[in-house]
N, C-alpha and C positions, 0 to 999 in steps of 0.2 A: 682349424677354425672351430671355435666353441660357440655354437649358436646361442645357447642359453646365456652365456657370459655377455655376449654382445647385446643381446636383447635386454638383459638386466641393466647394463651400463647406459645404453641409449635411453631406456625408459626412465631411469632415474635422472638422466641429464635433462630430458624434456620436462619432467616434473620439477626439477630444480630451476630451470629457466623460467617456467611459469610462476613458481613461488617467488623468485627474485623480482619478476615483473610486478606481481601483485603487491609485494612488500614495498616496492618503489612507488607505486601509485595508490597505495591504501589510504583511506581516510585517517587522519591523525586523531580524530575525536568522533563524537557521535554525528550522525547525519539525520535527515528528516525521515518521516514515516516510522516504521516499527522499531528501528534500531535503538532509540532512546529507551523504550520500554524494555527491550531485550537486555540491554547492557545493565540497566538499573536492577532488573530482576535477577540476572545471572550473578551480579556482584553480591547481592544479599539473599540469594535463593528465595525469590518471591514468585508470585503467580501471574503469568502473562495472560493476554486475552485468549479466549477459546479458539481451538481445543487444546492449547498448551503445547510446549516443546521441552519437556523436562530433561531429556538427555542432552539436547543442545545447550540448555542453561547450565547443566552440571559441567559439561566439557568446557564451556566458555568461562565458567568460574575458575577452572584450572588455569586457563590462559591469563586470567586477571591477576594471578599471583606473580606473574612475571613483571608486573609494575612495581613490585617490592614496596607497596604501601603508598606510592605516589598516585593520588586520586586522578590527577590530570592525565596519567598514562594508562589508566585502566581501559578506557574505550579503545585506545590504540592497540593494546595487546589482544583485546577481544576481536578487533578487526583483523589482526594478524592470524587469529584462530581461523577465520574464514579464508584468509589467503593460503594458509597451510592446507586446509581441507581442499581448496580448489587446486592447489599444486598436486596433491595426491590424486585428485580426480584425473588430472592430465596423465599422471603415471599409469593409472589403470586403463585409461583410454588407449594409451600407446600399446600396452600389452594386449588389449582386446583386438586392436587393429592388426597387430602382427600375428596374433593367433588365427584370425580369419584369413589373412593373406597367406600364412603358412599352409593352411589346409588346402588352399587353392593351387599353390605353386610347388609344394614339396610333397611328392608322393612317398608314402612309407616304404622304407627299404632301399631308397635311392639316396645318392649324395646330393646335397644342396650346392648348386653352383654359386660362384661369386655374384653373378648377375642376379640370381634369385634372392641372395642375401641382401643385395642393395635394394632390390625391389621391395622386399618385405620391410626392411628397416626404414627405407625412404617413405613407404606408405604410412608406417607408424608415426614417424616424425612429422610428416606433413599434416596428417589428420589431427594428431594431438596438439600440435602448435597452432593449427588453424582454430581449433576450439578454444585454445588459450586466449586468443584475441577476438573472439566473437563478442558482439555488443552486449548481449544479454548475460552471458556467463561472466564476462569481465566485470560488469556492473555489480553482480552479486558477490564477486570474489573479494571486493575491497571494502565491505561493510559487514557489521555483525548481524547478519540475517540468517535465517534457516536454510536458504536455498543452496548455499555453497556446500554445507554439510549434507543436505539431501542429495545433491548431485553426486557427492562422494559415495553415498550408499548405493545409488543406482549404478555407478561405475564398478563398484566392488562386486555386486551380485551378478552383473552381466559378465564380468571377467571370470567370476567363480564358476558360472555354469559352463563356460568354455573350458575351464580347467577340469571340471567333472567330465565333460564330453571327451577330453583327451585321455582321461584315465578311467573311463567308465568300466572297462573290462578287468581292472585290477582289483585285488581284494581291498575292502574298506573304502572304495571310491565314493560310496554314498555319503561319506562324511562331508564332502563338498556340498551336498544337498542340505545337510543339517547346518552347515556353516551359513548357507544362503538363508535358511529359515531364521537363524539367529540374527543375522544382519537385518532381515525384514522386520523382525520384532523390534530390534533396536531403532530402526528407521522410523517406526511409528512415533517414537519419542522425539523425532526431529520434524518430519513432515510426511504426509501420506502419499506423496507423489511416487515414492519408490515402489509402492505396491503395483503400479501399472506396468512394471517389468515382468510380472508373473506370467501373463499369457505368452510372451516371447520365450520365457524359460520353459514353460510347458511344451512348446513346440520343439525346443532343442532336445528335451527328454524324449519326446515321441520319436523324432528322427533317429536318435541314437539307440533307442531300445528296440524299435520295431525292425523286423528283418526286411519287410517290403512296405515302404511307405506309400500310402494312397491319399488321394485328395480328401476322401471321406474321413479317413483316419486323422489327417491333419486338422480338418474342421472339428472333429470330436475332441482332439487334444486342445485346440484353441478354446472350445467351449468349456472344457474342464478347467483350463487356466482362468477363464472369466469367472467360473463358479468359485474357484479358490480365492480370487480377489474379493468376491462377494462374501465368502465365508470369513475371511480375515477382516474385511471392512465393516461388516455388520455383525457377523457371528462372534468373532473374537473381541473386536474393539467395543462394540455396543452391547450385544446381547449377553456377554459374560457379565458385564457390569449391571445390565438390566435385571438379570436373574438374581445377582447378588443383592440388588436393591430390594427386590420383592421378597427375597428370603429375609432380609432385615425387617421389612414391613411386617412379615408374619411373626417373627420372633419378638419384635418390639410391641406391636399393637395387639397381637393375639395372646402371646405367651407372657407378656409383661417384662421381658428381659431388656438389658441395656442397649443403647444404640451401638451398632457395629457387631453385635453378637451374630446375627444372621450372616453378615458378610464373612466373618471368620469361619463359620461352619460351612458356608458355601465354598470358600477357598479350600478348606480341608477336603471337602468332597471332590472338588475338581482335581486337586493334587493327588489325592488317594486314588481316584478313578483312573487318572492318566497313568500313574505308576503301576496300578494293577493291569491296565491294558497293555502297557509295554512288557511287563513280566509275562502276561498271557501270550503275547505275540511271539516272544522268544521261546516259551515252553512248547507252543503248538507250531513253531516254525512257519509263521505267517509274515514274510518279509514286507509285503505291501502295507499291512496293518501296522507293522513296527515302524516303518519310515514315516507313515502318516502321523502316528501318535508322537514319535520323537520330534517330528517337525512342529507339531502343535505345541509340544512342551518347550521347544526352543523359541518359538514365536512368543509364547506367553511369558517366558523368562525375559526376553528382550523387552516386551511390552511392560514388564514390571517396573520400568523406570517411572511410570506414572504414579507409583506409590509416593514419589517425591511430592507430587501435587497435594495429595491428601495430608501428608505429614506436615508440609509447610503451611497449608491452609489452617491446620489446627493451631499452629503457632501465631496465626493472625498477624502476618507481616504488613508493612505499610501498603505495599501493592499486592492486593489479594483479589484479583479479578474473579467474580462470581462466588467467592468464598466457598469452594467445593470441599467442605469438611465433613460431609456425610454422603451416604450412598446415592440419594436422589439428586442432590445438588451437583455431585460429581458426574452423574449420568447426564444431567442437563448440560454440564460443561463440555463433556465429550461430544455430545450431539450438536453443539454449536447452536443451541436454541436461542441464544441472544441475537443471532443474525437471521434466523428464519431460513426457509428453503425456496428454491426456484422450482416451479413445476417442470417435470420431465416427460412423463408419459401422456398425461392429460391435464388440461388447465384452461384458464380463460384467455381471451384476447385482451389487449390493453383497454378496450372500451367496454368490456363486459361489466355487468353490474351484479352485485350480490343480491340474491333473492331469498336466500335461506341460510341457515347455519347447521352444519352437521357436527354433532358432539361425539367425542371419543372417550378415551380413558381419563381417569382422575389424574390431577397434578398434585403431588405431595410436597409438603415442606416439613422441616424439622421443628417440632414444638418443644415444650419444656420436658415432657415425659414420653411422648409418642409422636409418630408422624401424623400430621393433620392434612386434610384435603384443602388445597388452595384454589381449586377450580377444576375445570375440565379442558382437555385439549379440544380444539374445534377447527373446522375448515369451513370456508364460505362455499355455498352452492351458487353458481353463477347462471345468468340467463343464457349465455353463449359460451360454450367450451369447445375445444378442439383437441385432437390427438397431436402429439409432438408440438406442444405450445412453445413458440419462440417469441411471439409478440405479447409479452406479459408485462407486469408492473403497472396495473391500472391506477394505483394510488398516487402516482407522481404525474402532475400536470406537465412538467417539463418533458418527461418520457413520452407522454401521449403526443405532444406537439412534435417531438423529434421523429417519432414513428410516422406521423402524417407527412411531415416534410420529406422524410427519407423515401417513403413509398408513394409520394405524390397523391395522397388521399385527401379528399375534400373534408371540410370541417365536420360534416355529419355522415360521411361515407364509412361504412363498416369494412374492416379488413376481412379478407378471405383466406382460405388455406393456402392459395397460391401466393398471397402476400407473405404469409407465414414462412413458406419455403424460400421465397425471394430474400427475405430478411436473413434467414439462416445462412444461405449460401453467400450473399453479397456482404453482409455485415459481420455475422459471427465467424464464418469461415474466412471470408476475404479480408475484412478490416481488422478483426480481432485475432487472427492467426496468420493468414497469408502475408499481411503487411509486416508482422513481426519477423516471420521467417525471412522475408526479403531484406529487412533491415540488416540481418546478420550476414547475408551472403551476396547481396547485390549493392546495397548502399542505403543511406538514410538522409532525408532532406534536412532535418534538424531535430532537436530533442524536445520541441514544444509538443504538448499533447494534442493529438489530432482527433477530430470528430467527423471527418468526412469532407473537409474543404480541400483546397489545392495548395495551401501554403504552410500547413503545420503537420508534422509527424508522418509524412508520406515516405514510402520507399522511393529512392531515385537510384540511378546507375552511374551517372557521370557521362553517359553517352548522350549527346545533346538531342538528337532527333528522337530517341526513345523517351527521354524525359519530357520533351516537348509534347509528344503524343499523350503521355501519362498525366502530367500536371500542368503543362503549358508554361508560358512566361520565361522560357530559357534565354530569350534574346534581351531580357531586361532584368537579369538577376541583380538584386540590390547588393551593395558592398557589404551590408550587414549579414547577408546570407553567405556570400562568398568567403567571408572571413570567420564564419561561425565554426568553432571547433567541432561541433556535432554534425557539420555538413560533410558526410562521409560518402565517398564514391569508390566502389569496388569493381565497377565495369562488368558485372556479371561473372567475373572470373572464378570466385569461390563456388558459385552456383554451378557453373559449367563443369568445373572440376568434380564436383559431387555427382552431377548427372552422369559424367563419364564413368565414375567409379560405380554408381548404381547399375548402369547398363552393363558394364563388365562383370559385376558381381552376379547379376541375374543370369547372364549368359554362361558364366563359368561355374558358379555354385548356387543354383537356384534355391536350394533349401536354406542355406545360410543367409542368402539375400532376403529370403522371405522372413527369416527371424529378425533381421535388422529392420526390415520394413514394418514388421509387427511392432517392434519397439518404437519406431518412428510414429506409427499411427496411434498407439495407445498413450504415448506421452505428448501427443499433439492434438489431432482431431478428436480423439475420444474425450479429451478434457474439454474441448469446445462443446461437445454434446452434453457433457455432465454439468458444466458450469452454467450453461444457458444464460449468458450474460445479457443484461439489459443495457441500453445505451447510456452515454454520459457517465461512464465510470469515473471515480475520483482521481484515478491515475492510470497510466498504461499498465497492462497486465502481462507483458511478455515474459516475465520471470516464471510464470506458471508453465511455460512450454519449453523450458531449458532442456529437458530430457529429449525432446524431439529434435532439437538442434544438435544435441550430443550424438544422436543416432545418425544424423545426416553427415556429420564430420567423419564418421567411420567411412562413408563413401567418398568423402573428399580425399581421405588417405588412400583408399583403394584406387582412386582416379590416377594416382601415380603409376600403378601397374597397367591400367588401361592405356595410358599414354605411351608407356614403354613398349607395349605390344604393337602400337601403331607405328613405332619407329623401327620397323623391321629392316630397313636398309642399313642401319647402323649395327655394329656388333652388339651382342646382348648386354655386355657390361656397360658400354658407352650409352646405349639406349636407356638402361636403368638409371645411370647417373644423370643424363640429360633430363629424363622424366622427373627425377627427384628435384632437380634444380627448378624446372618449370613449375612443379607442384609447390615448392617453397615460395616462389615469387607470386604465383597466382593465388596462394592460400594465405599462410601466416604473414608473409612480408607485407602484402597490400593491406591486409586487415590491420596489422600493427601500425603501418604508416599513417593511415587516416584515422585510426581508432584511438591512438595513444593520447592525443591532446584532450579529447573529451571524456577520457576515463581516468585521467590523472587527478586524483582528489587530494593530493598531498599538500596543497597550498590553501585549502579553504577550511574555515572554522565557523561558518555563519550559523549553523544549526545550534551549536553550543552557545555562541555569544548572544544570539537572539533570545535564547531561553533565559540567559542571565539578564538580558535587558528587560524582558517581561517581568521577571521577579524584582529587579531593581526599580521598576516603575511603581512598585507598591510601597505604602507606608508600613512600618513595623506591625507585625501580628495581623497582617491583612488576610482577607478571604478573596481569592481570585478565581472567578468563574471562567473556564475555558470551554471549548466546544469540540474541536476536531482532533485528529491525530497529531498534526504538526504544531498546534499550539498547546499540546499536552505532553506528549512523550518526551520531547527535549527538556521540558521543565522537570519532569520526573527524573530524568538523567541528572540534570544540574543539581537537584536537591539531594537525591539518594547517593550519588557517586561523588560529586565534587563539593557537596555540602554548601551549596550556594543558597542563601536566604531560606534556611529550614524553618523560619518563623512564619512564612507565608503558607497558607493552606490552599493548595490547588484543588479545585473542584470541577470535574469534567461534567458538563451538563448532559452529554449524551449518555452517561452512566448513571446520572442522578435519578433516573426513573426507576432504577432497580432497588428493591428493598435492602439488599445486602450492601449496596454502596451508601445509601442513606445511613444505615447502621454504622458503617465504618467511618463516615464523616463526623459522627458524633463523638468519636474517640480521639484522644490526643495522639499525634504522631510527631516524631522528631521534636522540634521546639514549638510546633503549632498546636494550639488547643483545638478541641473538637468544635464543630459548629454549634451555635446556640439554637439548636432545634429541639424543643422540649416536647416532642410528640412521643407518647408511649409507643414502643415498638409494636405492640399488638394492634395499633391503629394503622400501621402502614406495611405490615408484612405482605408477602406475596399472596395475592387473592383478595386482599382488603384494600379498598381505595386505590386500585391500580389506575383507574381513570375516573375523574369526577366531571360530569358533563354540565354545560351551561343551560339553564332554563330560566328565562326572564320572568322574574316575580313582580315586575312593574314597580320597583322601589324608586321613590323620588329621591334625587340627589345622590351623593356619593356615600358609601357605607364604610365605616371604620374597618380596616384590614383585620384587626384582631377579632372582630365579630364575625367576619366572613370565614376566617380560619376556624373559629370555634364551631360555626355552623357546619362546615365541611367535615369536622372531626367528631361531630356529635353522634352518639349512638341512640339518641331519642328518636323513636319512629315518627314523631311529629315534625322533626327537622329533615325528613326525607321525602322523596317523591318517586313514583314509578318512572323509570327512565328507559334504559335499553332492555331491561327485563321486566317481568311482572312484579318482582320484589322491589320494595321501596329502596332507594339509594340516596346517598348524599348528593347534593347538587350545588352549583354556583348560581346564586339567585340574581346577581347583577355584575356588570363589568365596570361599573363606576366605583372606584375604590379611593380611599384616602388613608393617610397615615398621619396622626397627630404628632407634632415634633416637640421633643423636649429640648428647647433651645440651649439651656444650660449644659445638657449632656453633649450637644453638638459642639459648643465652644470648648468645653472641658477636654474633649477628645480630639481637638484640632481637626475636625472633619472638614471645615470650610476655612479657606485662607482668611487671614485677618481683614484683608481689604474688601472681602465680600460678606463679612458677617452681618452687615446691615440688611443683606438680602435674604437672610435665613427665613424660610417660610414657616408659618404657624402650622400649616398642614400641607402635605404632599397630596395632590389629587391627580389621578391618571385613569385612563380607560384601558382595561385589560384587553389584550389583543388576540385572544384565542377563544375557541368555543368549548374548550375543555381544560381541566387542570390535571396534569399528570402528577405523579409522585414528585417529580423534579420541581414543578412550579409550587406545589404544596409545601415542599421543604423550604424553598426560597421565601415564600410568604411567611412561614413560621419563623424563619431566621430574621426577617425584617421586623416582625412583631417583637421578638425577644432580644434582639441585639442592642437596642437602645443606643446605637451609634458608638458602642464601646470598641468595636473592631471595624477597621476600614473595609468597605465592600467594593470590589472592582469586577468589571467584566473585561476580558481581554479584547483588544481592539479588533480582533479577527472573528469575534462571536457574531453570528448573523443577527440583525436587528430584531427579527421576530422572536428571538430568545430573550429580549429585554423585558418582556411582559408589559410593554407599554410605558416603561419608565424612561424612555429616551430623553425627555426634556430635563431629567435630573442627573444625567450622566455627563461628567466633565472629563475631558481628555487630560491625562498627566503623562502622556507618552504612549507606550504600548498597552496601557490599561486605562479604562474609563472608570472614574471613581463616582460612586453614588453620593450625591450631595443634595441636601434638602434646601435648595435655593430657588428663588424666583428671579431669573435673569434672562435677558435676551442673549442669543448667541453673539459672541464677540469676534467671530470669524465667519467666512463663507462656508466653513466646514463644521460649524457647531461651536459649542462652548469649550474653551480650552484654558487650562491653567498654565499660561505660557511660562511663568517663572519656574514652575516645577519642571516643565519639559526642558527648558534651557539648562537647568541644573543637572538633570539626568544626562543630557547629551554631552555637556562639557566635562562632567566629572565621573559619570558612571557607565555610560553606554560604550560598547565595543562592537566592531562591525565585521569581525571574522575574516579580515583580509579580503573583503569583497572587492576592493578597488584594484588590488594588485595580483590576485590569484589568476593564474593562466586559464583556469576554467572554473566556472561555477554552474551548478546544476539548476534545472528549472525551478525547483522549490526555493532555491536561494534567490534567483533573480526575480521571482514573482513577489518577493518581499520589497523590491526596490520602490515600486509605486506607492506602497503603503508608507514606507519610510519617508519618501519625498513629500507626500501630502500631509501625513499626521505628525511626523517628527520634526520636519523642517519648515515647510511652506506655511501651514496654518499657524503654528506658534510664532513664526516670524511676522506674519500679518497681525497677530494680536499684540506683539511687542511694539510694532511700528505704530499701531493705533493708540497704544498707551504711552507713546513718546519715548520709548526705550530703543532708540535707533541703533546705538552701538551694540547692544546685546543682540538685536536682530541681525546686524551685519556679521557678528561673530558666528551666529548660528548658521547663516547662509554660507559663509566661507567654509565652515565645518562640513557642510553638505558637499561643496565642491571638492574638498580635500578627501572626504571619506567615501563618496559614491563612485562607482566605476565610470570612466569616460564612455565606454561602450554603451549604446542604447539597445536594450534587448527587446523591448516591446513598445507599441504605440502608447500604452498606459504610462510608461516611463516618460515619454516625451510630454504627455499631458501633465504629469507631475512637475516636469521641468518648466512648464509654462508659468506655473505659480511661483517657482523659484526665480525665474527671470523677472517677473513683475516686481517681486520684492527686492531683487538686486538693484533694479532701477530706482526703487523707492529709497534705498539706503545709500545711493550715490555710486554704486559699483557698476557704472555704465559699461565699461569695457568687458567686464566679466559677463554681464547680461547679454551683450552683443555676441560674444563668443559662444555662449550657451545656446542662444537662438540659432546661430549659424550651424552649429553642430546638430541640433535637433531638427532643423528644417532640412538639412542635407539627408538625414535619416528618413524623414517623412516623405520627402520628394522621391527618394528611392523606392519607398513602399508604394506610393501612388503609381509610379511608372511600372512597377512589377504587377500591381493589380490590373492596370490597363492592358498590359501585355497578355496576362492570363485571360482576360475577358475577350480577347480577340478570337480565341479558339475554344474556350470553355465557358460553361455557365458562370455568371458573376455571382459567386457565393460570398463575396467579400464586402457587400454593401454596408454592413454595420461597421466594419473596420474602416471603410472608405469615409463614411460619415464622421466617424470618430477622429480620423486623421485630418479631415478638412476642418472640423471644429477646432482641433488643436492648432492647426496652422493659422486659423483666423485669430486665435487668442494671441499667438506670437506677433502677428501683424499689428493687432490692436495695441499690444503692450509697447512695441517699438514706436508706433506712431504717437502714442500718448506721451512718451518721454522724449520726443523730438528726434528720434532716429529715423528720419524720413527715408534715407537711401535704403536702409535695411527693410523698413516697412514696405517700400515700393517693391523690393525684390520678392518678399514673401507674398505680397498681395498678387503679384504677377503669376507666381506659381499657383496660388490659390485659384485665381481666375481661370487659368489654363485648364486645370482639372475640374473646376466647377462646370465649365462648359462641356468638357468631355464626358463627365459622368452624369450630370444633372441638367444639362441644357440651360444653365443659368438659374435653376430653381434653388431656393434656400436650402442650406445643409445643416439641419439640426441633428445632433446625435441621438 
């Protein structure tokens, strides 16, 4: 019996099974969130958002070559890169579990029994395959994101430290430590999460090297591990670059040498000093110094993947986030200064008010010949601060209200430190970690994002009385939830198996269990402490804790051994086999059974197709303003990878406040010309006109936009006023703006449809809707002044209205984009002004829907698009067509909606959208289809109301807003049916409405 051979074969088998699973369920193209940016950037070696992932991009670029030039397959092969990385993670997890199990069961110098072999291999298979099918890891395994490769790095280093431990007494065993250091360095180029394995590694080294382990010694080893994390995280990653930047500052500004000279000299000093130190440690026989310096060298060598960022930034690619082409911009990039920091040790409460400003070091930018001071770093000083601040984010009104509701605080009641701790334990630990942990090992209610109510995103088990105590409503679960692919029930079995394994491990090998526990803590709760997340996150954040779930599945595997030792009445071999079978059923089998359908992304393509639809909504050579990740990154992918509409210039409003982004927007990329922003760069560089504040100058009437822009760009002291500082600053003197229209240019450039050209305004007049002008608004104003309607200007339909700058009345829907038109017209639909003919053409001839109707599973970001599509793409244009007498076109459009959209109703908002579709179907004579649509929608809504009522019997009623929305939608269906003579249907819907109106409101009116 060859233990190593069996261990290798079964390990590779588990890795292969996982890889096959991930390849079968992998997304075939891009998905929402960051993958569009990562795929586009990896394909052309471009710069992603801070702090970058250069090694990930380079490796994904290798996988892109497997598409053999087919642009539509590039995303698929990059997703395969994540699938392969995840499969290899399972391989190393298997070997990690078997290594830990072997230490507990196989005493050196003895022969391993068959029962022991089955126990060890069974533990490895159960634990590795359980992690294969966990919710969080599976999600990351099938898309081109950094977390799959980051998990692989964690798996490799934890396996490697166990290899070192097994061979520590052999010559040259410390090469495993150097291997770990190198992987750590490489992992920085993927994601920083891998660094959190260092404290566990330090404990393994301590237990192996010390002759007599003590509690105090273990604590010291743990502290040393934390210090090493800090040294790598701040010393290597940040301060090496910071020292290099200030070296460059000295050589450029003081000695008059070229940019980068100081960086090169500093790099030579570091390399030379490290080489000398290694030589010195060898000559003087100082092994500890030698291993420290060699480890530093390998970490730095792995970290050198970030030179790709500098090199490619110099090439000025299309996607060049932060433009980190010099020492100081690169330092800012690594420090994630674009995103700011959450307070950790000391900070304000959410209702604290700034009373002063504390200034720090200078901020530098690259000038023509030297570095220039762009301002100073500063922090606010608040009237109330606390240690360990958890109730922060005072700038967001929505956050403040959430805190008050969550903690039951009155409108003027101040939070206390006790509230601070309560929020930490209940929300940050419980809601933002414990809930995710239980998703993976107990069950998940659905994949809708949860913010603390009882109907979205909770953990559930499938055990009725437990779930009734936890979230209520189990006697009235709606059919929509029962048939939801993401309604996963694991009955606590994986959790119980893991707890059995943890209990057995601590009882049998306390030191090893402590190491696994330390990995579990640092990749879980330690991240909770560090992130200090505020509420209402834009998405669920479970991916950040995948390492913690990895550690727990080690115990799931070891649970097999714990069970086998409980089965003492059976012979050892039978007990091991039965325990393995139980472990497989309670772990990977049940996880795969309920998890497969909501992790199979092989049939959906909506992110890619919606991106194409956004671009196809625009006229040639258009400028399209977007706002968030999901209306920007997929568009970048479509243009950069599949070459869809490269003539459209996509401008992200969230980035337009940065000087580097404005500069990039003025340059031509692909087939799209630069934006017509004729502001000299010196007038908007970092530190110059970062923000221009409003101060009413009591000007009568509206002021020409070009004059306002000229005033805000003026360097004449007479055009400035003291604002936030004692120094005079540019200011916005009025919010009443106008733009004189060149009607001939508007007609010549086909800005306005021919049928509306009589409504072209002589001037556009509007009220600016903010109290400041950031660099983004300044750039848009300059664009409007200089464009003279030569290029079409659009806002994506998902851009928040506050970003329209008050131009709402001049924005006309042409589908997924709102076109700026200088016309004076009343809205032609209940949802605003719509160019219905354009939308009709786009829907019938250009738009694609990514198999949204027939895909066995679509993710939340996809089904959140349905209500937008129903309202903006189908219902409102159909209403406009009907009003214009174009009934046949409206009928075609509405039938296209029924043919293209899924029959499943995912959210109340979808049913609300269908209420408009039903009204229009009646109006065009499609009575039977309207009736069927109402029946389907009302069945869904009735199920929801019954569910809410059942929950309210045992839980606080947190669903009142949804109840009102549901009742309002139900009333719309009833009114539509009654208006078009469908009395029987109207009576049925009204009866349901009345029943729940009495139940929830006692007959009071229900307005949403």
